Phi, psi and omega in degrees: 000134179255164179301137179086352179277131180295146178273125182296135176086356179259127179278164183298140177261134181251149172275170178305317181296326178293317180295314180302315180295316180300320183270356186055046179234169178281159176297325180294326176295317179298314178300318181295317179295323177294317180297323179283349181083008180282324183248109185298137179212168175241134182255127172245093187064238179272349184273140173254141174230147184234134174290128180301322179296319179293322178295316178295324177293324176301314178297315180299318179297320178296320181292331181265010184306182185304333181247023179068026178083014179258000000 
């Protein structure tokens, strides 16, 4: 594998701003959910990164919640 070549089986990593935009929420909300452990993330020093697959699973889980997302 060379530099810049995508790693097979690894999903795209999003920044806080990407997650906020995808969810139509503020960046502070994304940070808070990550801090609470509700929104799975990976920490690289002070930077947070989110698996696009995990963020989509988070949304799906909310939609399937105890009241069907209502």
